[in-house]
TIPATI-473765 format. One record per atom (N, C-alpha, C): x, y, z. Coordinates in pm, whole numbers, padded with zeros to 5 digits, always signed. Example, Ala and Ser with C-alpha at 12.3 -4.5 7.8 and 13.67 -1.06 7.14 Angstrom:
2
+01319-00569+00780 +01230-00450+00780 +01320-00330+00780 +01285-00225+00708 +01367-00106+00714 +01290+00003+00787 
//
This chain:
232
+09196+13199-00077 +09246+13335-00058 +09132+13434-00076 +09130+13537+00007 +09022+13635+00003 +09071+13769-00052 +08992+13825-00144 +09016+13959-00196 +08895+14046-00161 +08920+14163-00105 +08815+14263-00085 +08850+14382-00173 +08757+14423-00258 +08780+14533-00350 +08690+14650-00312 +08750+14764-00282 +08674+14885-00252 +08681+14976-00374 +08565+15011-00429 +08559+15080-00557 +08432+15163-00566 +08434+15262-00652 +08312+15338-00683 +08229+15270-00791 +08287+15169-00855 +08218+15102-00966 +08227+14950-00952 +08162+14893-00852 +08169+14747-00833 +08112+14669-00951 +08022+14731-01028 +07963+14661-01142 +08066+14626-01250 +08180+14693-01249 +08284+14661-01346 +08338+14520-01328 +08319+14462-01211 +08375+14330-01181 +08279+14215-01212 +08154+14246-01245 +08054+14141-01262 +08091+14046-01376 +08130+14099-01490 +08171+14013-01601 +08305+13948-01576 +08396+14023-01516 +08530+13971-01489 +08526+13846-01402 +08438+13844-01304 +08432+13731-01211 +08371+13606-01271 +08320+13616-01393 +08264+13498-01460 +08362+13435-01557 +08483+13492-01572 +08580+13432-01664 +08630+13300-01606 +08663+13207-01694 +08674+13065-01661 +08760+13031-01540 +08887+13070-01541 +08977+13028-01433 +08934+13087-01299 +08900+13214-01298 +08858+13278-01174 +08723+13221-01128 +08632+13201-01220 +08501+13146-01185 +08515+13009-01120 +08600+12924-01178 +08621+12791-01121 +08685+12799-00983 +08779+12890-00967 +08846+12906-00837 +08747+12950-00730 +08653+13038-00768 +08550+13083-00674 +08455+12968-00641 +08413+12895-00744 +08320+12784-00723 +08381+12675-00635 +08514+12657-00645 +08582+12555-00565 +08625+12609-00429 +08586+12733-00400 +08616+12797-00273 +08766+12812-00248 +08842+12822-00355 +08985+12849-00343 +09010+12999-00334 +08918+13074-00392 +08928+13220-00396 +08793+13281-00361 +08795+13386-00281 +08675+13465-00252 +08699+13609-00295 +08600+13668-00361 +08609+13809-00397 +08486+13880-00343 +08510+13981-00260 +08401+14059-00201 +08414+14203-00251 +08306+14256-00306 +08305+14390-00362 +08235+14486-00265 +08292+14606-00249 +08238+14705-00157 +08234+14840-00227 +08120+14905-00223 +08102+15035-00286 +08140+15145-00187 +08239+15225-00222 +08283+15332-00133 +08170+15429-00098 +08074+15442-00188 +07964+15535-00163 +07880+15493-00041 +07886+15366-00006 +07808+15320+00110 +07856+15382+00240 +07976+15440+00239 +08030+15504+00359 +08024+15657+00349 +07957+15708+00247 +07947+15853+00231 +07858+15912+00340 +07894+16031+00385 +07813+16103+00482 +07716+16200+00413 +07724+16204+00282 +07643+16295+00202 +07515+16227+00159 +07402+16298+00163 +07275+16237+00127 +07271+16194-00019 +07358+16255-00100 +07368+16218-00242 +07478+16114-00266 +07534+16061-00159 +07643+15963-00164 +07766+16017-00238 +07792+16143-00221 +07909+16204-00283 +08034+16167-00203 +08139+16128-00273 +08263+16088-00204 +08383+16172-00249 +08361+16271-00335 +08472+16350-00387 +08442+16499-00372 +08548+16579-00385 +08533+16724-00374 +08649+16790-00448 +08637+16923-00466 +08742+16998-00535 +08868+17004-00450 +08986+17003-00514 +09111+17008-00437 +09138+17146-00377 +09185+17148-00254 +09234+17273-00196 +09352+17321-00279 +09361+17453-00298 +09470+17509-00375 +09438+17520-00523 +09321+17466-00561 +09281+17475-00701 +09342+17365-00785 +09303+17363-00910 +09352+17261-01002 +09237+17183-01062 +09266+17105-01165 +09161+17031-01234 +09116+16908-01158 +08998+16860-01192 +08952+16732-01139 +08902+16738-00996 +08866+16620-00948 +08813+16603-00813 +08899+16504-00737 +08896+16516-00605 +08977+16430-00517 +08883+16350-00428 +08912+16223-00410 +08829+16139-00323 +08855+16176-00177 +08749+16198-00104 +08756+16250+00033 +08810+16145+00131 +08870+16191+00241 +08929+16096+00336 +08827+16021+00423 +08719+16091+00466 +08629+16026+00563 +08567+15896+00511 +08500+15899+00394 +08438+15774+00350 +08540+15666+00317 +08657+15707+00268 +08758+15609+00229 +08817+15539+00351 +08862+15616+00447 +08923+15559+00567 +08822+15472+00641 +08700+15522+00654 +08599+15446+00728 +08555+15322+00653 +08556+15328+00520 +08524+15210+00439 +08629+15101+00459 +08755+15139+00450 +08863+15041+00467 +08859+14981+00607 +08845+15065+00707 +08842+15015+00845 +08722+14923+00868 +08609+14957+00807 +08491+14873+00821 +08508+14739+00753 +08563+14740+00632 +08583+14617+00558 +08685+14527+00627 +08788+14587+00684 +08892+14507+00751 +08838+14430+00870 +08728+14476+00928 +08671+14405+01042 +08587+14285+01000 +08562+14269+00870 +08472+14164+00822 +08539+14027+00814 +08670+14023+00810 +08741+13896+00800 +08804+13857+00932 +08871+13743+00929 +08940+13696+01050 +09066+13775+01077 +09117+13844+00973 +09233+13931+00991 +09213+14053+00900 +09278+14166+00933 +09259+14287+00852 +09307+14271+00708 +09401+14181+00685 +09454+14160+00551 +09559+14263+00514 +09615+14245+00397 +09716+14337+00343 +09645+14442+00258 +09661+14570+00293 +09594+14678+00222 +09680+14727+00106 +09623+14725-00014 +09691+14768-00135 +09614+14883-00197 +09680+14994-00223 +09619+15104-00297 +09672+15102-00440 +09583+15099-00538 +09624+15099-00679 +09638+15244-00724 +09761+15283-00756 +09788+15422-00789 +09909+15432-00881 +09911+15529-00975 +10028+15545-01063 +10156+15577-00987 +10143+15624-00863 +10262+15660-00785 +10325+15540-00714 +10263+15422-00725 +10308+15308-00649 +10424+15232-00713 +10474+15134-00639 +10576+15043-00691 +10518+14966-00809 +10599+14943-00910 +10550+14872-01028 +10530+14724-00998 +10414+14675-01033 +10383+14533-01012 +10469+14448-01105 +10535+14348-01048 +10606+14248-01127 +10587+14113-01061 +10642+14009-01121 +10615+13875-01071 +10668+13853-00930 +10777+13918-00897 +10831+13902-00761 +10736+13965-00658 +10677+14079-00693 +10578+14141-00605 +10455+14049-00593 +10413+13992-00705 +10299+13900-00705 +10325+13783-00612 +10443+13726-00619 +10476+13612-00535 +10474+13649-00387 +10514+13772-00358 +10508+13819-00219 +10363+13837-00173 +10281+13894-00260 +10141+13916-00225 +10067+13784-00206 +10105+13683-00284 +10036+13554-00277 +10058+13483-00144 +10152+13529-00065 +10176+13469+00067 +10074+13514+00170 +09997+13617+00136 +09895+13666+00229 +09764+13588+00207 +09690+13570+00313 +09561+13502+00302 +09450+13596+00257 +09475+13727+00271 +09372+13825+00236 +09438+13952+00184 +09386+14002+00070 +09429+14130+00016 +09309+14223+00007 +09326+14345+00055 +09222+14447+00046 +09270+14549-00058 +09197+14560-00169 +09240+14641-00283 +09157+14768-00290 +09224+14880-00282 +09159+15011-00281 +09177+15078-00417 +09065+15099-00488 +09069+15151-00625 +09038+15300-00627 +09130+15378-00682 +09109+15522-00691 +09036+15562-00818 +08997+15688-00823 +08933+15750-00940 +08967+15898-00940 +08932+15966-01048 +08950+16110-01060 +09098+16147-01041 +09126+16242-00950 +09265+16283-00927 +09330+16205-00813 +09263+16099-00769 +09319+16016-00663 +09259+16046-00528 +09326+15995-00424 +09278+16008-00286 +09342+16127-00215 +09268+16186-00125 +09323+16282-00031 +09444+16217+00037 +09554+16291+00048 +09679+16237+00103 +09661+16177+00241 +09562+16224+00316 +09542+16174+00452 +09496+16028+00453 +09442+15980+00341 +09408+15838+00331 +09534+15754+00347 +09640+15794+00275 +09769+15723+00286 +09831+15742+00423 +09825+15865+00473 +09889+15895+00601 +09828+15813+00715 +09697+15794+00710 +09628+15724+00818 +09634+15572+00800 +09607+15524+00678 +09593+15380+00656 +09725+15311+00624 +09824+15387+00575 +09956+15331+00542 +09945+15209+00449 +09878+15223+00335 +09867+15109+00243 +09998+15087+00168 +10013+14969+00111 +10119+14949+00013 +10065+15000-00120 +10139+15087-00186 +10093+15147-00311 +10153+15073-00430 +10066+15032-00523 +10109+14956-00639 +10059+15019-00768 +10142+15011-00871 +10107+15056-01006 +10128+14939-01101 +10049+14932-01207 +10071+14825-01306 +10150+14874-01427 +10197+14998-01422 +10279+15047-01532 +10281+15197-01539 +10371+15250-01621 +10388+15395-01633 +10291+15452-01735 +10164+15445-01702 +10058+15502-01784 +09941+15531-01691 +09844+15605-01741 +09733+15648-01656 +09604+15580-01701 +09535+15516-01607 +09406+15454-01631 +09295+15547-01580 +09173+15517-01616 +09061+15595-01564 +09036+15570-01416 +09082+15456-01368 +09064+15422-01227 +09143+15298-01192 +09136+15260-01066 +09215+15147-01018 +09153+15011-01041 +09033+15006-01100 +08964+14877-01114 +09039+14780-01204 +09084+14826-01319 +09159+14738-01410 +09288+14691-01344 +09352+14779-01270 +09474+14742-01198 +09443+14637-01091 +09330+14652-01022 +09291+14553-00921 +09268+14417-00985 +09205+14417-01103 +09184+14290-01174 +09318+14227-01211 +09415+14309-01249 +09547+14256-01282 +09611+14192-01160 +09598+14255-01045 +09653+14197-00922 +09585+14064-00892 +09453+14061-00899 +09380+13937-00871 +09421+13828-00969 +09425+13863-01097 +09456+13765-01201 +09593+13702-01182 +09691+13785-01144 +09827+13733-01128 +09843+13653-01000 +09780+13700-00892 +09797+13634-00762 +09727+13499-00757 +09606+13489-00815 +09533+13362-00802 +09605+13247-00871 +09690+13278-00969 +09766+13172-01037 +09860+13100-00940 +09893+13166-00831 +09985+13106-00734 +09913+13045-00615 +09780+13052-00615 +09702+12989-00508 +09696+12839-00537 +09739+12754-00446 +09740+12609-00472 +09604+12557-00517 +09607+12482-00626 +09485+12421-00677 +09415+12498-00786 +09447+12628-00802 +09376+12710-00900 +09411+12668-01043 +09539+12648-01071 +09579+12612-01207 +09559+12464-01238 +09549+12382-01136 +09539+12239-01160 +09676+12179-01179 +09750+12224-01281 +09887+12180-01304 +09978+12268-01220 +10024+12216-01107 +10100+12296-01013 +10234+12344-01069 +10284+12277-01174 +10411+12318-01230 +10396+12437-01323 +10276+12465-01371 +10256+12565-01474 +10308+12701-01435 +10276+12748-01315 +10314+12883-01274 +10464+12897-01258 +10535+12786-01235 +10678+12794-01210 +10759+12811-01338 +10701+12779-01452 +10774+12794-01578 +10729+12916-01654 +10632+12990-01601 +10588+13112-01667 +10702+13212-01675 +10694+13299-01775 +10790+13409-01783 +10786+13491-01656 +10905+13534-01609 +10922+13623-01495 +10907+13556-01359 +10872+13425-01353 +10861+13359-01224 +10998+13351-01158 +10997+13344-01024 +11123+13335-00950 +11202+13214-00998 +11331+13236-01023 +11415+13128-01073 +11410+13117-01224 +11320+13192-01288 +11310+13189-01434 +11320+13332-01485 +11440+13370-01530 +11461+13505-01580 +11452+13511-01732 +11401+13404-01793 +11387+13400-01938 +11240+13406-01976 +11213+13459-02094 +11077+13453-02147 +11042+13308-02178 +10915+13276-02169 +10872+13139-02194 +10897+13101-02341 +10929+12975-02364 +10958+12925-02499 +10833+12926-02586 +10852+12914-02717 +10740+12907-02812 +10658+12782-02787 +10528+12793-02807 +10437+12681-02788 +10369+12645-02920 +10345+12516-02941 +10279+12468-03063 +10174+12364-03028 +10070+12356-03111 +09971+12251-03099 +09927+12209-03240 +09827+12124-03251 +09779+12079-03381 +09714+12195-03458 +09724+12196-03593 +09785+12095-03680 +09937+12110-03688 +10003+12007-03739 +10148+12010-03750 +10195+12113-03852 +10112+12139-03953 +10148+12237-04056 +10032+12330-04079 +10060+12460-04087 +09956+12558-04115 +10015+12669-04201 +09960+12681-04324 +10004+12782-04420 +10155+12780-04441 +10208+12662-04449 +10350+12645-04475 +10439+12653-04354 +10382+12675-04238 +10461+12684-04114 +10449+12551-04040 +10565+12489-04014 +10571+12356-03954 +10602+12364-03804 +10550+12268-03732 +10592+12250-03593 +10735+12195-03593 +10826+12248-03513 +10963+12194-03509 +10963+12044-03484 +11041+11973-03562 +11043+11826-03556 +11081+11774-03418 +11167+11846-03347 +11211+11798-03217 +11094+11780-03121 +10991+11865-03136 +10876+11857-03046 +10789+11736-03075 +10810+11673-03190 +10733+11554-03228 +10811+11426-03203 +10934+11440-03152 +11024+11325-03143 +10997+11234-03024 +10940+11289-02915 +10923+11210-02793 +11050+11203-02710 +11156+11268-02755 +11283+11270-02681 +11279+11385-02582 +11238+11358-02460 +11211+11465-02364 +11335+11545-02323 +11453+11482-02305 +11572+11562-02276 +11605+11658-02388 +11591+11612-02514 +11618+11699-02628 +11513+11811-02640 +11390+11777-02610 +11283+11878-02612 +11311+11985-02507 +11352+11942-02387 +11385+12037-02280 +11500+12128-02322 +11601+12070-02389 +11715+12150-02434 +11671+12250-02541 +11583+12207-02630 +11533+12297-02736 +11456+12412-02674 +11373+12381-02576 +11293+12486-02512 +11381+12586-02439 +11484+12536-02373 +11577+12625-02303 +11644+12720-02403 +11692+12665-02516 +11756+12747-02617 +11659+12846-02679 +11538+12800-02704 +11437+12888-02762 +11404+13003-02667 +11397+12973-02537 +11372+13076-02438 +11482+13181-02439 +11606+13134-02447 +11719+13228-02448 +11717+13316-02572 +11687+13255-02686 +11683+13332-02811 +11571+13435-02808 +11456+13395-02758 +11343+13488-02746 +11377+13604-02654 +11438+13571-02541 +11471+13673-02443 +11576+13769-02499 +11674+13715-02569 +11779+13799-02627 +11723+13898-02729 +11625+13853-02809 +11572+13941-02913 +11465+14037-02861 +11392+13996-02758 +11279+14077-02712 +11306+14152-02582 +11376+14088-02488 +11402+14150-02358 +11545+14123-02314 +11644+14178-02385 +11783+14151-02347 +11817+14199-02207 +11739+14294-02154 +11764+14342-02019 +11749+14230-01916 +11663+14132-01946 +11646+14020-01854 +11772+13934-01848 +11839+13917-01961 +11964+13841-01964 +12073+13915-01886 +12072+14048-01896 +12169+14128-01822 +12149+14108-01671 +12023+14102-01628 +11996+14082-01485 +12039+13943-01440 +12018+13843-01528 +12058+13707-01495 +12208+13699-01477 +12283+13769-01565 +12430+13768-01556 +12476+13834-01426 +12404+13940-01386 +12443+14011-01264 +12422+13923-01140 +12319+13835-01146 +12289+13750-01032 +12379+13627-01030 
//
């Protein structure tokens, strides 16, 4: 799967791309990430891509010319234009169902905003899908783009190794419960024991325990998820 990231700060991704799971996916050619600096499409000799908003107000707005031309230029680099995503607080909230939909595309083009956002004509001309990672404000879209990449690559075949892993994660399709508690060695730590059932080797009983544990966790932490399950 190919990701193209358009950003004013491509250097923010240098460390991120070396983290273990993503690094292995890139090395195995399961995932490609291409970074593009929006300033490369600036018409200004100082590579300026922003200006003051018409009508007044605080902050700066990213100009339409370099943004639109950057996206159009990047889209010509692949075998298909890909799915264009703009990371913005005004967008649809990212959740696992959205992630599963995005993972069906072979290419995602991620447009990262800064300052007061993009000139409205960027949206009017390019018609991107607008996504938000939550009801809060970040300094820019780069962290949100990393969240999209991180969630989507888990669904790319071969990335996780254990193909069943992504299907039992919290929020996955068909799983409206939070994931059950996990334990590893040692069996006892500071007086806290691993539940005996997990040491029994009785896999049907272990499965039943995990199901019950998931329900209890969901009821105490996210009862709204149980309400949605009942509605469905």
